[in-house]
C-alpha positions, -999 to 999 in steps of 0.1 A, spaced: 70 391 472 58 426 463 20 434 458 25 430 420 34 394 421 7 386 445 -27 368 433 -57 394 423 -75 397 458 -42 404 476 -30 428 448 -66 449 450 -64 449 491 -25 460 488 5 451 512 8 486 529 3 470 563 28 445 559 58 466 571 39 475 604 27 435 610 46 422 640 56 390 626 82 408 605 103 413 634 105 375 637 119 361 604 130 331 621 94 318 632 80 292 611 49 308 600 42 286 570 42 252 588 43 260 626 58 231 647 40 226 680 62 247 701 59 277 675 24 278 671 16 295 705 44 321 698 28 325 666 -4 328 677 6 354 710 26 376 683 -8 378 660 -29 388 692 -7 417 696 -1 427 659 -17 462 650 -27 449 616 -42 415 623 -74 424 606 -58 430 574 -37 400 575 -67 378 580 -86 396 557 -60 388 529 -57 352 539 -96 347 536 -101 364 503 -72 343 486 -82 313 506 -47 308 518 -41 270 525 -10 276 545 5 290 577 -8 313 605 -25 344 592 -40 369 613 -38 344 645 -58 315 627 -44 285 611 -57 271 577 -84 247 596 -98 276 614 -99 299 584 -116 276 565 -146 273 594 -149 311 589 -155 309 552 -188 299 541 -185 265 517 -193 274 478 -207 252 455 -219 229 478 -259 221 476 -281 218 506 -315 200 504 
């Protein structure tokens, strides 16, 4: 998918970094819903990725609900983003 078809925040941030992403060399890995054996491999690839921060920023900006982005799964990313619209007393 090119950046013109991405949602707003992703388009604004751009995807020029994607060609440098370490995961691009591993298209056969399951990044969207990694199974247990693939999670460790995906995370180790992300740890060494030169664009890990950009990748994670896009996932956080768009609240990406699937996959490993910037080395984090959806649950880990949700923990980084403050809950919006919740009332505290």
